[in-house]
Kinemage of the C-alpha trace (Angstrom):
@kinemage 1
@onewidth
@group {chain A} dominant
@subgroup {mainchain}
@vectorlist {calphas} color= white
{ca met a 1} P 85.051 114.275 102.866
{ca ala a 2} L 85.416 112.534 99.644
{ca ile a 3} L 87.344 108.969 99.315
{ca glu a 4} L 90.143 110.236 97.542
{ca asn a 5} L 90.615 112.513 100.122
{ca leu a 6} L 90.305 110.102 103.036
{ca leu a 7} L 92.938 108.327 101.351
{ca asp a 8} L 95.213 111.274 100.474
{ca ile a 9} L 95.150 110.520 96.769
{ca ser a 10} L 96.145 113.384 94.552
{ca lys a 11} L 98.702 113.925 91.521
{ca gly a 12} L 101.778 111.833 91.762
{ca ser a 13} L 99.748 109.082 93.729
{ca ile a 14} L 100.788 105.578 92.924
{ca ala a 15} L 98.370 103.600 94.820
{ca ala a 16} L 98.437 99.607 95.485
{ca val a 17} L 94.908 98.386 96.618
{ca ile a 18} L 94.843 94.814 98.571
{ca gly a 19} L 93.123 92.562 100.569
{ca cys a 20} L 89.169 91.288 100.121
{ca gly a 21} L 86.123 92.667 100.049
{ca gly a 22} L 85.423 94.946 97.418
{ca lys a 23} L 88.656 96.332 95.886
{ca thr a 24} L 88.116 96.174 92.226
{ca ser a 25} L 84.683 98.297 93.396
{ca leu a 26} L 86.731 100.414 95.181
{ca ile a 27} L 89.142 101.122 92.526
{ca glu a 28} L 86.349 102.091 90.221
{ca leu a 29} L 85.062 104.549 92.477
{ca leu a 30} L 88.452 106.142 93.124
{ca ala a 31} L 88.922 106.183 89.201
{ca ile a 32} L 85.228 108.284 88.993
{ca his a 33} L 86.345 110.686 91.245
{ca leu a 34} L 89.992 111.125 89.914
{ca arg a 35} L 89.073 110.834 86.197
{ca glu a 36} L 89.814 114.733 85.503
{ca gln a 37} L 92.945 114.104 85.938
{ca lys a 38} L 94.929 111.199 83.663
{ca val a 39} L 94.520 107.961 85.647
{ca leu a 40} L 95.812 104.610 84.852
{ca val a 41} L 94.271 101.492 86.226
{ca thr a 42} L 96.214 98.332 85.501
{ca pro a 43} L 96.867 95.112 87.744
{ca thr a 44} L 99.923 93.598 89.245
{ca ala a 45} L 98.439 90.228 89.233
{ca arg a 46} L 94.934 89.584 87.729
{ca met a 47} L 91.569 91.859 87.397
{ca phe a 48} L 88.446 92.290 85.310
{ca pro a 49} L 89.014 95.426 83.180
{ca leu a 50} L 86.866 98.747 84.164
{ca asn a 51} L 84.958 100.569 82.114
{ca val a 52} L 85.323 104.125 83.416
{ca asp a 53} L 85.387 107.476 80.635
{ca gly a 54} L 88.149 109.087 80.849
{ca val a 55} L 90.409 106.426 82.669
{ca cys a 56} L 92.775 104.449 81.121
{ca cys a 57} L 92.607 100.326 82.285
{ca thr a 58} L 94.930 98.013 80.750
{ca gly a 59} L 96.690 95.264 80.957
{ca arg a 60} L 97.874 92.097 78.986
{ca leu a 61} L 94.238 90.218 78.035
{ca asn a 62} L 94.072 86.574 78.656
{ca ser a 63} L 91.358 85.678 76.501
{ca glu a 64} L 90.518 82.517 78.520
{ca thr a 65} L 89.729 84.123 81.732
{ca gly a 66} L 88.657 87.339 80.296
{ca lys a 67} L 90.927 89.423 82.981
{ca leu a 68} L 93.934 91.447 82.726
{ca glu a 69} L 96.804 90.380 83.620
{ca ala a 70} L 100.240 92.254 84.749
{ca leu a 71} L 102.072 94.243 82.111
{ca pro a 72} L 105.760 93.135 81.269
{ca glu a 73} L 108.114 95.602 83.935
{ca lys a 74} L 109.432 97.654 80.789
{ca glu a 75} L 106.125 98.460 79.106
{ca leu a 76} L 104.628 99.280 82.534
{ca ala a 77} L 107.761 101.770 83.296
{ca ala a 78} L 107.543 103.346 79.960
{ca leu a 79} L 103.802 104.159 80.632
{ca leu a 80} L 103.824 105.459 84.196
{ca pro a 81} L 105.213 108.878 83.476
{ca glu a 82} L 102.290 109.703 81.221
{ca tyr a 83} L 99.783 109.586 84.195
{ca asp a 84} L 99.090 111.855 87.099
{ca ile a 85} L 97.631 108.951 89.348
{ca val a 86} L 98.285 105.394 89.116
{ca ile a 87} L 95.993 102.633 90.879
{ca phe a 88} L 97.180 98.834 91.251
{ca glu a 89} L 94.931 96.145 91.859
{ca ala a 90} L 97.791 94.307 93.152
{ca asp a 91} L 95.861 91.070 95.073
{ca gly a 92} L 93.297 88.581 94.633
{ca ser a 93} L 90.845 86.804 96.640
{ca arg a 94} L 88.538 85.046 94.392
{ca ser a 95} L 85.619 87.175 95.952
{ca leu a 96} L 85.939 85.378 99.297
{ca pro a 97} L 86.185 87.649 102.387
{ca cys a 98} L 89.332 86.209 104.163
{ca lys a 99} L 92.460 85.134 102.452
{ca gly a 100} L 96.090 83.927 103.656
{ca trp a 101} L 98.919 85.185 101.671
{ca arg a 102} L 101.828 83.184 99.819
{ca glu a 103} L 105.306 84.718 100.076
{ca asn a 104} L 104.821 86.618 96.893
{ca glu a 105} L 101.342 88.426 97.566
{ca pro a 106} L 100.618 90.896 97.430
{ca val a 107} L 102.280 91.944 94.775
{ca val a 108} L 102.861 95.815 95.578
{ca pro a 109} L 105.646 97.449 93.527
{ca ala a 110} L 108.219 99.128 95.626
{ca phe a 111} L 107.719 102.554 94.281
{ca cys a 112} L 104.121 102.644 95.480
{ca thr a 113} L 102.971 105.635 97.414
{ca his a 114} L 100.160 104.296 99.111
{ca thr a 115} L 99.010 100.650 100.111
{ca ile a 116} L 95.065 100.386 100.876
{ca gly a 117} L 93.997 97.131 102.482
{ca val a 118} L 90.352 96.431 102.117
{ca val a 119} L 88.546 93.906 104.076
{ca thr a 120} L 84.660 93.111 105.080
{ca met a 121} L 83.414 91.984 108.208
{ca asn a 122} L 81.622 89.550 106.423
{ca ala a 123} L 83.591 86.370 107.584
{ca leu a 124} L 82.937 87.223 111.260
{ca gly a 125} L 81.747 83.938 113.115
{ca arg a 126} L 81.459 82.111 110.283
{ca ala a 127} L 83.652 78.587 109.563
{ca ala a 128} L 87.173 78.829 108.497
{ca asp a 129} L 86.840 76.564 105.138
{ca ala a 130} L 87.549 76.762 101.492
{ca ser a 131} L 84.033 78.444 100.813
{ca val a 132} L 85.144 81.344 102.832
{ca val a 133} L 88.948 81.838 102.947
{ca asn a 134} L 91.432 82.061 99.766
{ca his a 135} L 94.547 79.918 100.400
{ca leu a 136} L 93.071 78.123 103.442
{ca pro a 137} L 96.350 76.495 104.389
{ca glu a 138} L 97.743 80.068 104.391
{ca phe a 139} L 95.581 81.701 106.398
{ca leu a 140} L 94.999 78.797 108.922
{ca ser a 141} L 98.778 79.149 109.550
{ca leu a 142} L 98.786 82.556 110.092
{ca thr a 143} L 95.681 82.704 112.118
{ca gly a 144} L 96.161 79.786 114.218
{ca leu a 145} L 92.839 78.536 113.494
{ca asn a 146} L 91.789 74.833 112.750
{ca glu a 147} L 89.771 74.131 109.499
{ca gly a 148} L 85.867 74.575 110.450
{ca gly a 149} L 87.305 76.714 113.099
{ca thr a 150} L 85.110 80.089 114.064
{ca ile a 151} L 86.615 83.370 112.588
{ca thr a 152} L 86.728 85.343 115.239
{ca met a 153} L 87.668 89.424 115.712
{ca glu a 154} L 91.250 88.355 116.633
{ca ala a 155} L 91.553 85.995 113.956
{ca leu a 156} L 90.744 89.316 111.313
{ca glu a 157} L 93.271 91.443 113.020
{ca thr a 158} L 95.637 89.006 112.728
{ca met a 159} L 94.988 88.357 109.174
{ca val a 160} L 95.366 92.256 108.613
{ca cys a 161} L 98.225 93.211 111.135
{ca ala a 162} L 100.634 90.092 111.549
{ca pro a 163} L 104.209 90.158 109.799
{ca ser a 164} L 103.006 87.558 107.054
{ca gly a 165} L 99.536 89.080 106.369
{ca met a 166} L 97.766 91.413 104.152
{ca phe a 167} L 100.122 94.003 104.737
{ca lys a 168} L 103.626 92.767 104.597
{ca asn a 169} L 104.727 93.626 101.038
{ca ser a 170} L 103.628 97.112 101.451
{ca ala a 171} L 104.972 100.434 100.202
{ca gly a 172} L 104.322 103.889 101.221
{ca lys a 173} L 101.621 105.227 103.356
{ca cys a 174} L 99.157 102.349 104.639
{ca tyr a 175} L 95.200 103.024 104.634
{ca leu a 176} L 92.971 100.428 105.989
{ca leu a 177} L 89.152 100.437 104.938
{ca val a 178} L 86.362 98.260 106.193
{ca asn a 179} L 84.127 97.719 103.409
{ca gln a 180} L 80.752 96.540 102.976
{ca val a 181} L 79.242 98.134 106.069
{ca asp a 182} L 75.293 98.522 105.536
{ca asp a 183} L 74.036 98.170 109.084
{ca asp a 184} L 74.383 99.504 112.991
{ca gln a 185} L 75.498 95.712 113.583
{ca gly a 186} L 78.186 95.823 110.866
{ca ala a 187} L 79.424 99.160 111.734
{ca gly a 188} L 79.721 97.789 115.449
{ca ala a 189} L 82.250 95.034 114.585
{ca ala a 190} L 83.677 97.481 112.030
{ca gln a 191} L 84.582 99.868 114.707
{ca thr a 192} L 85.549 97.377 117.229
{ca leu a 193} L 88.064 95.566 114.555
{ca leu a 194} L 89.031 99.173 113.699
{ca gln a 195} L 89.675 100.750 117.369
{ca thr a 196} L 91.749 97.695 118.468
{ca ile a 197} L 94.049 97.612 115.691
{ca lys a 198} L 94.423 101.788 116.184
{ca gln a 199} L 95.132 100.899 120.086
{ca lys a 200} L 97.737 97.780 119.069
{ca tyr a 201} L 99.147 99.367 116.439
{ca pro a 202} L 98.995 103.404 116.671
{ca leu a 203} L 101.896 104.267 114.258
{ca arg a 204} L 101.180 101.586 111.368
{ca phe a 205} L 98.250 103.254 109.309
{ca asn a 206} L 97.848 106.500 108.054
{ca arg a 207} L 94.146 106.172 108.340
{ca leu a 208} L 91.371 103.715 109.493
{ca leu a 209} L 87.841 103.999 107.772
{ca tyr a 210} L 84.978 101.981 107.480
{ca gly a 211} L 81.439 102.200 105.493
{ca ser a 212} L 80.508 101.107 102.024
{ca val a 213} L 82.036 101.798 98.562
{ca his a 214} L 78.539 101.078 96.752
{ca arg a 215} L 76.795 104.016 98.986
{ca asn a 216} L 79.896 105.722 99.273
{ca ile a 217} L 79.644 106.719 102.899
{ca trp a 218} L 82.736 106.759 105.008
{ca gln a 219} L 83.366 107.050 108.835
{ca glu a 220} L 87.040 107.600 110.445
{ca val a 221} L 88.008 105.962 113.294
């Protein structure tokens, strides 16, 4: 099944993509698959511009960083009705595999129909420090780990599912996707995480997936 169908994205969908581990790559994949319709991609925080034929990627360009920043609210409101599908990049992680969320993060508009969380297993077993975690103090407070402590499966579960974790500002249907799964070991770890979440939070997510954006191969748990 195509990724847009696995995520139930169709005409009228307004999706916010959050988390850490391939948000922009997922958005690009979705944009490519959906570009026969009128698709708008824009940040609620910051993102590098996408260049996908037939897809509008817009925001306020910061000439110093080269990133697009969120459009003013009135400008965005005027733009939305012109498009069949809207995809927001609604979070930032500085390309790190873990994150702690500050009060105003992720920046998910309340009118979104979908919130899609992206995670990776690449931090499992690594030390919780600033080279691995964006907003380290918030992550340590969230998970109960000490700085330099080992990032466990339980810590990743908490990062995703705790009330002050990844989905705390979500809107609409929620989906969780484990990205960057490229071998049997990674698949086993992703299955363990998602099966645990499915058992503990049976009504939380519309779909739990693992696979690879770059290979566009997905499995549902």
